[in-house]
C-alpha positions in Angstrom: 0.8 -16.6 33.5 4.6 -16.0 33.0 4.3 -16.7 29.2 1.6 -14.0 29.0 3.9 -11.5 30.6 6.6 -12.2 28.0 7.5 -9.4 25.7 7.5 -11.7 22.7 3.9 -12.6 23.6 2.9 -9.0 23.9 4.5 -8.1 20.5 2.8 -11.1 18.9 -0.5 -10.1 20.5 -0.3 -6.6 19.1 0.3 -7.9 15.6 -2.5 -10.5 16.0 -4.9 -7.7 17.0 -3.9 -5.6 14.1 -4.1 -8.4 11.6 -7.5 -9.7 13.0 -9.2 -6.3 12.6 -7.5 -5.7 9.3 -8.8 -9.0 7.9 -12.3 -8.2 9.2 -12.4 -4.7 7.7 -10.8 -6.1 4.4 -13.5 -8.8 4.2 -16.2 -6.2 4.8 -14.9 -3.8 2.2 -14.2 -6.5 -0.5 -17.9 -7.5 -0.2 -19.4 -4.0 0.0 -17.4 -2.0 -2.6 -17.6 -2.7 -6.3 -14.5 -4.5 -7.7 -13.0 -1.4 -9.4 -13.7 0.8 -6.4 -12.0 -1.7 -4.1 -9.0 -1.8 -6.4 -8.7 2.0 -6.1 -8.9 1.8 -2.3 -6.1 -0.7 -2.3 -3.9 1.6 -4.4 -4.7 4.6 -2.2 -3.8 2.7 1.0 -0.6 1.6 -0.7 0.2 5.3 -1.5 -0.4 6.3 2.1 1.7 3.5 3.3 4.7 4.6 1.2 4.5 8.1 2.8 4.2 6.6 6.2 7.1 4.2 5.6 9.4 7.1 4.6 8.7 8.7 8.0 9.0 5.5 9.9 12.2 4.5 8.1 13.8 7.9 8.8 13.0 7.9 12.5 11.9 4.5 14.0 15.2 2.5 13.8 17.3 5.5 14.8 15.1 6.4 17.7 15.4 2.8 19.0 19.1 2.7 18.4 20.0 6.1 20.1 17.2 6.0 22.8 17.6 2.5 24.2 19.8 2.3 27.3 20.9 5.9 27.4 20.6 8.5 30.3 17.2 10.2 30.7 18.5 13.6 29.6 20.0 12.1 26.4 16.8 10.2 25.8 14.8 13.4 26.0 17.1 15.0 23.4 16.7 12.1 21.1 12.9 12.0 21.2 12.7 15.8 20.9 14.9 15.7 17.8 12.8 12.9 16.4 9.6 14.9 17.0 11.1 17.9 15.3 12.1 15.9 12.2 8.7 14.1 12.1 6.7 17.3 12.3 8.7 19.0 9.5 8.3 16.0 7.3 4.6 15.6 8.0 3.8 19.2 7.4 5.8 18.8 4.1 3.4 15.9 3.2 0.4 18.1 3.8 1.8 20.9 1.6 2.9 18.4 -1.1 -0.5 16.8 -1.3 -2.3 20.1 -2.0 0.5 21.1 -4.4 0.0 17.9 -6.4 -3.7 18.3 -6.3 -3.6 21.8 -7.9 -0.7 21.2 -10.3 -1.6 17.7 -11.5 -5.4 18.0 -11.5 -5.9 17.1 -15.2 -4.0 13.8 -14.8 -6.3 12.2 -12.2 -9.9 11.1 -12.1 -12.5 12.3 -9.7 -11.8 9.5 -7.2 -8.1 10.5 -7.0 -8.9 14.2 -6.8 -10.6 13.4 -3.5 -7.9 11.0 -2.3 -5.0 13.3 -3.0 -6.4 16.1 -0.8 -6.5 13.7 2.2 -3.1 12.0 1.8 -1.2 14.6 3.8 -3.9 15.1 6.4 -4.0 11.4 7.0 -0.2 11.4 7.8 -0.8 14.2 10.2 -3.6 12.4 12.0 -1.5 9.2 12.4 1.7 10.9 13.6 1.1 10.9 17.4 0.0 7.2 17.3 3.0 6.1 15.2 5.5 8.1 17.4 4.0 6.5 20.5 4.5 3.0 19.2 8.1 3.8 18.4 8.7 4.9 21.9 6.9 2.0 23.4 8.8 -0.4 21.3 12.2 1.1 22.4 11.1 0.7 26.0 9.9 -2.9 25.4 6.3 -1.9 26.5 4.6 -4.1 23.9 1.5 -4.5 26.0 0.8 -0.8 25.6 1.1 -1.2 21.8 -1.7 -3.8 22.0 -4.0 -1.1 23.3 -3.0 1.3 20.6 -3.8 -1.3 17.9 -7.1 -2.0 19.6 -8.2 1.6 19.5 -7.1 2.2 15.9 -8.2 -1.0 14.2 -11.2 -1.6 16.4 -12.7 1.9 15.9 -12.2 1.6 12.1 -14.1 -1.7 12.1 -16.9 -0.2 14.2 -17.2 2.8 11.9 -17.4 0.5 8.9 -20.1 -1.4 10.6 -22.0 1.8 11.2 -21.7 2.7 7.5 -22.9 -0.7 6.5 -26.0 -0.4 8.8 -26.7 3.0 7.3 -26.1 1.8 3.7 -23.5 4.5 3.3 -20.4 2.4 2.3 -18.8 4.6 -0.3 -15.1 5.4 -1.0 -15.3 8.9 0.5 -17.1 7.6 3.7 -14.6 4.7 4.0 -11.7 7.3 3.9 -13.5 9.5 6.5 -13.8 6.4 8.8 -10.1 5.6 8.3 -9.0 9.1 9.2 -11.3 9.2 12.2 -9.8 5.9 13.5 -6.3 7.3 13.1 -7.2 10.5 14.9 -8.9 8.6 17.8 -5.8 6.4 18.3 -3.5 9.5 18.3 -5.7 11.3 20.8 -5.6 8.2 23.0 -1.8 8.1 22.9 -1.6 11.8 23.7 -3.9 11.4 26.7 -1.9 8.5 28.0 1.3 10.6 27.6 3.0 7.9 25.5 4.0 10.3 22.7 6.6 12.3 24.8 5.7 15.3 22.7 6.9 17.7 25.4 10.5 16.5 24.7 10.3 18.6 21.6 11.7 21.5 23.8 14.8 19.4 24.6 15.8 18.8 21.0 19.3 19.6 19.9 20.7 20.2 16.4 23.4 17.6 16.9 20.8 14.9 17.8 18.6 15.8 14.9 21.5 15.6 12.5 22.6 12.3 13.9 19.1 10.8 13.6 18.8 12.2 10.0 22.2 10.9 8.9 21.5 7.4 10.3 17.9 7.4 9.0 18.5 8.5 5.4 20.1 5.2 4.5 17.2 3.3 6.1 14.7 5.4 4.2 16.0 4.2 0.9 16.1 0.6 2.2 12.6 0.5 3.8 10.9 2.5 1.0 12.5 0.3 -1.6 11.1 -2.7 0.3 7.7 -1.1 0.6 7.6 -0.2 -3.1 7.8 -3.9 -4.0 4.1 -4.5 -3.3 3.2 -0.9 -4.4 5.0 -1.4 -7.8 3.2 -4.7 -8.3 -0.1 -2.9 -7.7 0.7 0.1 -9.9 2.0 -2.1 -12.8 -1.1 -4.3 -12.6 -3.4 -1.4 -12.6 -1.6 0.3 -15.5 -1.0 -2.8 -17.7 -4.1 -4.8 -16.7 -7.0 -3.2 -14.7 -8.2 -2.1 -11.3 -10.1 -5.4 -11.0 -6.8 -7.2 -11.3 -5.5 -5.1 -8.5 -8.4 -6.2 -6.3 -7.6 -9.9 -7.2 -3.9 -9.4 -6.4 -4.8 -8.0 -3.0 -6.0 -11.4 -1.8 -2.6 -13.0 -1.4 -1.4 -9.9 0.5 -4.0 -10.6 3.1 -3.0 -14.3 3.3 0.5 -13.1 4.1 -0.8 -11.3 7.2 -0.6 -14.7 9.0 3.2 -14.8 8.2 3.7 -11.1 8.9 2.1 -11.4 12.3 4.9 -13.7 13.5 7.6 -11.9 11.5 6.8 -8.4 12.7 6.5 -9.6 16.3 10.0 -11.1 16.4 11.5 -8.2 14.4 10.1 -5.7 16.9 11.8 -7.6 19.8 14.9 -8.3 17.9 15.8 -4.7 17.0 16.6 -3.6 20.6 18.5 -6.8 21.2 20.6 -6.5 18.0 21.1 -2.8 18.7 22.3 -3.4 22.3 24.8 -6.0 21.2 26.1 -3.9 18.3 26.5 -0.9 20.5 28.7 -3.0 22.8 30.6 -4.2 19.8 29.7 -7.8 20.8 29.5 -9.2 17.3 29.4 -12.7 18.6 26.1 -11.9 20.3 24.8 -10.1 17.2 25.5 -13.2 15.1 23.9 -15.5 17.6 20.8 -13.2 17.8 20.5 -13.1 14.0 20.7 -16.9 13.7 18.3 -17.5 16.6 15.6 -15.1 15.4 15.9 -16.2 11.8 15.7 -19.9 12.6 12.9 -19.5 15.1 10.7 -17.5 12.9 11.3 -19.8 9.9 10.4 -22.9 11.9 7.3 -21.2 13.3 5.9 -20.1 10.0 6.4 -23.4 8.2 3.2 -25.0 9.7 1.3 -21.9 8.9 2.5 -22.0 5.2 1.6 -25.7 4.9 -1.9 -25.1 6.4 -2.5 -22.1 4.1 -1.4 -24.1 1.0 -3.7 -27.0 1.9 -6.8 -24.8 2.5 -6.2 -21.9 0.0 -9.5 -22.0 -1.8 -11.8 -22.4 1.2 -9.9 -19.5 2.9 -10.3 -17.3 -0.2 -14.1 -17.9 -0.1 -14.2 -17.0 3.6 -12.0 -14.0 3.2 -13.6 -12.6 0.0 -15.9 -14.5 -2.3 -15.9 -17.1 -5.0 -15.3 -14.4 -7.6 -11.8 -14.2 -6.2 -10.8 -17.8 -6.6 -8.7 -16.7 -9.6 -6.1 -15.7 -7.0 -5.5 -19.3 -5.9 -2.3 -19.9 -7.8 -1.0 -16.4 -6.9 -1.5 -17.2 -3.2 0.3 -20.5 -3.5 3.3 -19.0 -5.3 3.7 -16.2 -2.8 3.3 -18.6 0.1 6.3 -20.6 -1.2 8.4 -17.4 -1.4 7.4 -16.6 2.2 9.6 -19.4 3.5 12.6 -17.1 2.7 11.0 -14.0 4.3 12.5 -14.4 7.8 16.1 -14.6 6.6 15.6 -11.7 4.2 14.0 -9.5 6.9 16.5 -10.3 9.6 19.4 -9.8 7.2 18.1 -6.3 6.7 17.6 -5.6 10.4 21.1 -6.9 11.2 22.7 -4.9 8.5 21.1 -1.7 9.9 22.1 -2.4 13.4 25.8 -3.1 12.6 26.0 0.2 10.8 25.7 -1.1 7.3 22.3 0.5 6.3 23.8 1.4 2.9 24.2 -2.3 2.1 20.6 -3.0 3.1 19.6 -0.1 0.9 21.5 -1.6 -2.1 19.9 -5.0 -1.4 16.4 -3.6 -1.3 16.9 -1.2 -4.2 18.3 -3.9 -6.5 15.4 -6.2 -5.4 12.9 -3.5 -6.4 14.6 -2.9 -9.8 14.6 -6.7 -10.5 10.9 -6.9 -9.4 9.7 -4.0 -11.7 11.8 -5.3 -14.6 10.4 -8.9 -14.2 6.8 -7.6 -13.7 6.8 -5.7 -16.9 8.6 -8.4 -18.9 6.5 -11.2 -17.6 3.2 -9.4 -18.2 4.3 -8.4 -21.7 5.1 -12.0 -22.5 2.4 -13.9 -20.7 -0.4 -11.3 -20.0 -1.0 -13.3 -16.8 -1.2 -11.9 -13.3 0.4 -15.1 -11.9 3.7 -14.0 -13.5 3.8 -11.1 -10.9 3.9 -13.7 -8.1 6.8 -15.5 -9.9 8.7 -12.2 -10.1 8.3 -11.8 -6.4 9.7 -15.3 -5.7 12.8 -14.5 -7.9 13.6 -11.2 -6.2 13.4 -12.8 -2.7 15.9 -15.4 -3.8 18.2 -12.7 -5.1 17.9 -10.6 -1.9 18.7 -13.5 0.4 21.8 -14.4 -1.6 23.0 -10.8 -1.8 22.4 -9.9 1.8 23.7 -13.1 3.3 27.0 -12.6 1.5 27.6 -9.2 3.3 26.4 -10.5 6.7 28.7 -13.4 6.4 31.6 -11.1 5.7 31.0 -9.1 8.9 29.7 -11.8 11.3 30.8 -15.4 12.1 27.5 -17.0 11.2 26.6 -20.2 9.4 23.4 -21.5 7.8 23.7 -24.5 10.2 23.6 -22.0 13.2 20.2 -20.8 11.9 18.8 -24.2 12.1 20.4 -25.3 15.4 19.7 -22.1 17.4 16.2 -21.8 15.9 15.3 -25.3 16.8 16.6 -24.8 20.4 14.6 -21.6 20.8 11.4 -23.3 19.4 11.8 -26.1 21.9 12.4 -23.6 24.7 9.2 -21.6 23.8 7.2 -24.8 23.6 8.5 -25.8 27.0 7.4 -22.5 28.5 3.9 -22.7 26.9 3.5 -26.3 28.3 4.6 -25.2 31.7 7.6 -27.5 31.8 10.1 -24.8 32.0 10.4 -21.5 34.0 10.0 -18.5 31.9 12.7 -15.8 31.8 12.8 -13.2 29.1 15.8 -13.5 26.8 17.8 -10.4 25.9 
């Protein structure tokens, strides 16, 4: 029972719920939509995610950093300032989407005429839900985030099931279902009073400027990181075909298994790293970085081995035999995923020790290298597998670049990552087996 009350477990459960429903809805869509239509849907969701990531990057980390451990009055000022910035940005998205629709109309096909009109509206529908999860994460209330994920992803899957039963699975109807699911989750968060929207009246200009100055560096970093997959998708669609986009989306779903573990520990690591950094306890920051990096690396290794061994059967279960052409792509990206934990925690640590500019340079150079290699490799080989090779190369670069700067600021060694990670894994296994009393770690 103690293990179930652990914040790591709740964070993991929230990501498991999200991934489970995402995989189910993905499997349904990949079977019900034509190959080209599914490729267009993947590109649209990627476009929405970029807009959402800009908003998240600008506010989430700063909200956690400046909200955690402060007095109640200061906390209200921080959340109010964050609400003000997020509303201005979101309304800007709505205006921009309609502006693009009218000014760039001749450049898009009918499908994208429809999609563009809804991009801004979708960011508006999702705002209360996203803001609530940021607040809940800052307060370590991960069990509440599980409920938010259930409402959002569960309602989308139910709506897709209804469309299937009515034989009405079309791109417009899928988008309507997606928007409805976002709106339902946001209404749920508003009713539960998790959004703290009333703090908007406590905002101050100083807090808004502080959040903006901190977040602007993270925007570049997070968006550059998010643009990696999006640039792959865009280049594949431009240089190959929408069908190739659909094929390349398969390994991205395989990576959900890795991302479940990674996102869960990143969510709990951020407040820990932030608290230690705010105390100027860089020994604790170094220890937390090594512990989380080593733990997650060791936890994902069995998952990677299992996915490598059963790649083709899993592709057939996830999609269809028509997608077996993605086998080699999946395996190459799985190998690169071994380095994902150290890359991700390097980025989080750089942000929390007030070096978001270095994290931005890391991710921006990673993006430039990825785009250059994508175009060059496709031009030489005309093979979608070369995109996966490019992804492996840019992860290697990012780890070397980021670790150099972390090492300059923190007293951390690669051996510490192994030692502390192994100790933490043994501790977690002891708790799960009931051989050790559970106590949440800071």
